[in-house]
C-alpha positions as CSV (number, residue, x, y, z in Angstrom):
1,M,-4.7,-44.4,84.6
2,I,-7.7,-42.8,86.6
3,E,-9.6,-43.6,89.2
4,W,-12.8,-42.7,89.4
5,S,-16.3,-43.8,90.2
6,G,-14.8,-46.6,92.1
7,Y,-13.4,-48.2,88.9
8,S,-9.6,-47.8,87.0
9,W,-9.8,-46.7,84.0
10,L,-7.0,-46.7,80.8
11,K,-7.1,-43.0,79.2
12,Q,-7.1,-45.2,75.9
13,E,-8.0,-48.5,74.5
14,R,-6.7,-51.4,75.7
15,W,-4.9,-52.2,72.2
16,G,-2.9,-48.8,71.9
17,Q,-3.4,-45.2,71.6
18,I,-5.0,-45.1,67.9
19,H,-7.6,-46.8,65.8
20,P,-5.1,-47.5,62.7
21,D,-9.0,-47.1,60.6
22,K,-9.2,-43.6,62.3
23,T,-6.6,-41.5,62.3
24,M,-8.2,-38.2,62.4
25,C,-7.7,-38.4,66.3
26,W,-5.7,-40.4,68.6
27,Y,-6.4,-41.1,72.4
28,D,-4.7,-38.5,74.5
29,S,-4.4,-38.9,78.6
30,S,-4.1,-34.8,78.5
31,A,-7.4,-34.9,77.7
32,V,-8.8,-36.8,80.5
33,S,-9.5,-35.5,84.1
34,I,-11.7,-35.0,87.3
35,D,-12.9,-32.0,88.1
36,E,-13.7,-30.5,91.3
37,N,-17.6,-32.0,91.3
38,G,-15.7,-35.4,90.9
39,Y,-17.0,-35.3,87.2
40,L,-15.4,-36.8,84.5
41,N,-14.4,-34.4,81.8
42,L,-13.2,-36.0,78.1
43,K,-12.2,-33.2,75.9
44,T,-11.0,-33.0,72.2
45,H,-8.6,-30.4,71.3
46,Y,-5.4,-29.4,68.8
47,N,-2.2,-32.0,70.2
48,P,-0.8,-33.3,67.1
49,K,1.3,-36.8,67.7
50,L,3.5,-38.7,64.7
51,F,2.4,-42.4,64.8
52,D,5.8,-43.8,63.3
53,E,3.8,-47.0,62.9
54,W,1.2,-45.8,60.7
55,G,2.9,-43.4,58.5
56,V,0.5,-40.7,60.1
57,E,0.9,-37.7,62.4
58,S,-2.7,-37.4,63.9
59,K,-3.7,-33.6,65.2
60,I,-6.6,-34.4,67.4
61,G,-5.9,-35.4,70.6
62,V,-9.4,-37.1,72.1
63,G,-10.6,-38.1,76.0
64,L,-10.8,-42.0,76.4
65,V,-11.5,-44.7,79.2
66,S,-11.4,-48.2,79.0
67,C,-12.6,-49.5,82.3
68,T,-10.1,-52.1,83.1
69,E,-13.1,-54.6,85.0
70,R,-14.5,-57.4,82.9
71,F,-18.3,-57.0,83.1
72,G,-21.2,-59.6,83.4
73,Y,-25.1,-58.8,82.9
74,G,-26.4,-56.2,84.7
75,Y,-27.3,-52.5,84.3
76,F,-24.7,-49.8,83.3
77,E,-25.6,-45.8,83.6
78,I,-23.8,-42.5,83.4
79,E,-25.7,-39.4,83.4
80,A,-23.7,-36.4,80.6
81,K,-23.6,-33.3,79.5
82,L,-22.1,-33.4,75.2
83,P,-20.0,-31.7,74.0
84,R,-20.7,-28.6,71.6
85,G,-18.7,-28.2,68.4
86,K,-18.8,-29.3,65.0
87,N,-17.7,-33.1,63.5
88,L,-18.2,-34.0,67.7
89,W,-18.5,-38.0,67.9
90,P,-19.3,-38.7,71.7
91,A,-20.3,-42.3,72.9
92,F,-20.7,-44.3,75.8
93,W,-20.4,-48.3,74.7
94,M,-19.3,-51.4,75.3
95,W,-17.7,-54.4,73.4
96,S,-16.3,-57.9,74.2
97,W,-13.3,-58.9,76.2
98,D,-12.4,-61.7,73.7
99,S,-13.4,-60.3,70.7
100,W,-14.8,-57.5,68.5
101,P,-17.8,-58.2,67.7
102,P,-20.4,-58.1,69.6
103,E,-20.3,-54.4,70.7
104,I,-23.7,-52.4,72.4
105,D,-23.8,-48.9,71.4
106,V,-25.7,-47.2,74.8
107,F,-25.5,-43.7,72.7
108,E,-23.2,-42.2,70.2
109,G,-24.1,-38.5,69.1
110,Y,-23.5,-36.9,66.1
111,T,-23.1,-32.8,66.0
112,R,-21.6,-33.1,62.5
113,K,-21.2,-29.6,60.9
114,K,-23.6,-28.6,63.4
115,E,-22.6,-27.0,66.5
116,G,-25.4,-29.1,68.3
117,Y,-27.0,-32.1,68.2
118,F,-30.5,-31.5,66.7
119,N,-31.6,-32.7,63.6
120,W,-33.5,-31.2,60.3
121,D,-34.5,-34.3,59.0
122,L,-37.9,-36.5,58.3
123,E,-37.0,-37.6,61.9
124,S,-37.3,-34.4,63.6
125,L,-40.9,-33.7,62.4
126,L,-41.5,-37.7,63.9
127,G,-40.2,-36.5,67.4
128,K,-36.6,-37.6,67.8
129,F,-35.1,-34.0,67.2
130,W,-31.4,-35.2,68.9
131,D,-29.2,-36.8,66.6
132,V,-28.0,-39.2,69.4
133,Q,-28.2,-43.1,68.2
134,T,-27.8,-46.5,69.6
135,N,-26.6,-49.3,67.5
136,F,-26.2,-53.5,68.6
137,H,-22.9,-55.3,66.8
138,Y,-22.9,-59.0,66.6
139,G,-22.2,-61.5,63.8
140,D,-19.0,-64.4,62.8
141,T,-17.9,-62.8,59.8
142,P,-15.0,-60.3,58.9
143,N,-17.4,-57.5,58.5
144,N,-20.0,-58.6,61.0
145,T,-23.8,-57.4,60.7
146,S,-25.4,-54.9,62.5
147,E,-29.4,-54.2,63.9
148,G,-28.9,-51.0,62.8
149,A,-28.5,-47.2,64.2
150,K,-31.3,-45.6,65.3
151,T,-32.2,-42.4,66.8
152,H,-35.1,-42.1,69.7
153,W,-37.5,-39.8,71.7
154,M,-35.0,-37.9,74.6
155,G,-37.5,-35.3,75.2
156,F,-37.3,-31.2,74.5
157,K,-34.1,-30.2,76.6
158,D,-30.8,-30.1,74.5
159,P,-28.5,-33.3,75.7
160,S,-25.4,-30.9,75.4
161,K,-27.3,-28.0,77.6
162,N,-28.7,-30.6,79.8
163,F,-27.1,-33.9,81.8
164,V,-29.1,-37.3,80.5
165,K,-29.2,-40.5,81.8
166,Y,-28.0,-43.0,79.6
167,G,-28.4,-46.8,80.7
168,C,-28.7,-50.4,79.1
169,L,-29.6,-53.7,80.7
170,W,-27.7,-56.5,79.5
171,L,-29.4,-60.2,80.5
172,K,-29.1,-63.1,78.4
173,D,-32.7,-62.5,76.8
174,K,-32.8,-59.3,76.6
175,I,-30.5,-56.2,75.9
176,Q,-32.6,-52.5,77.0
177,I,-31.2,-48.5,76.3
178,F,-32.9,-46.0,78.6
179,Y,-32.4,-42.7,78.1
180,N,-33.5,-40.7,81.1
181,D,-34.7,-44.1,82.9
182,K,-37.2,-44.3,80.0
183,M,-36.9,-47.4,77.4
184,V,-36.2,-46.4,74.0
185,R,-35.4,-49.4,72.6
186,E,-35.2,-53.3,73.1
187,L,-33.1,-56.3,71.7
188,T,-34.8,-59.3,72.2
189,N,-34.3,-61.8,69.0
190,P,-32.5,-64.7,69.9
191,Y,-30.4,-65.2,67.2
192,V,-28.8,-62.2,67.6
193,L,-28.4,-62.2,71.4
194,R,-26.6,-65.7,71.3
195,F,-23.8,-63.2,70.4
196,F,-23.7,-61.2,73.2
197,R,-23.7,-64.1,75.6
198,Y,-20.2,-66.1,76.9
199,T,-18.7,-63.3,77.2
200,H,-17.8,-60.1,79.3
201,M,-18.0,-56.4,78.1
202,N,-15.7,-53.9,78.3
203,V,-17.0,-50.3,79.2
204,I,-15.8,-47.6,77.1
205,I,-16.6,-43.6,77.4
206,N,-15.0,-41.1,75.0
207,N,-14.8,-38.2,73.1
208,S,-14.3,-38.1,70.0
209,V,-14.2,-36.0,66.1
210,D,-15.7,-37.6,63.0
211,A,-13.5,-38.4,59.6
212,E,-14.6,-34.3,58.3
213,V,-13.1,-32.9,61.2
214,N,-10.6,-29.6,60.0
215,P,-8.0,-29.5,62.5
216,D,-7.3,-26.5,61.7
217,L,-10.5,-25.1,63.0
218,H,-11.2,-26.8,65.5
219,K,-12.0,-25.2,68.8
220,G,-11.7,-27.8,71.3
221,S,-14.6,-29.5,73.2
222,N,-15.6,-31.2,76.6
223,F,-17.6,-34.3,77.4
224,I,-18.7,-33.8,81.6
225,I,-20.0,-37.0,83.2
226,K,-21.4,-37.5,86.5
227,Y,-20.6,-40.8,87.2
228,F,-20.8,-44.2,85.6
229,K,-22.6,-47.0,87.6
230,Y,-23.2,-50.8,87.4
231,I,-25.4,-53.0,89.5
232,P,-24.9,-56.8,88.8
233,E,-27.5,-59.2,87.6
234,E,-27.7,-60.8,90.8
235,N,-28.0,-57.4,92.5
236,L,-30.8,-56.3,90.1
237,S,-34.7,-55.8,92.1
């Protein structure tokens, strides 16, 4: 357990240290720390661990914190500098205490085979630039459904070299995503929103790697978060 930004956080998921479908990494408490500035540091590093129940040795330890608070409607925000390195997958997201889905991905970043997040594709020419995405998962079927991952305008500053604010306003009748105080996405579809009602959200912040990481070449990384804040719906002006 770690105390940070006025809340208590587990150094793993509520249900354990490893995801059975993502065994390329595990949630390593030694990859979580608070520095001299009070910033949360979530690392990735080579740190093999054997999980007998899954019959795997997971080689990359990653930093993940899961808040012990059950959050209702309101505004959620972090200010963070994304990690650099290949095949990284940092994220700020929420999923229901009662079931999965629903899930709100305030952002998921992907370096893939690059060191940073710059996109060399058509979306770059359209002004998106960075491979940092939002997504909404919902549904009542085993495979659930999704509103689809989208990248958004974040400006010209590299999010791995500059601190960026990532925010989410979650209310009964809408979900809005903000990057540096600018709304980049809004969900108002009543059919979809009904899956996000009558629940509480668990907040997760994590560094991670994707399935293509080469553990023998992984140099480690650090995801730095200045703060987490939550404003309940009744306190919103």
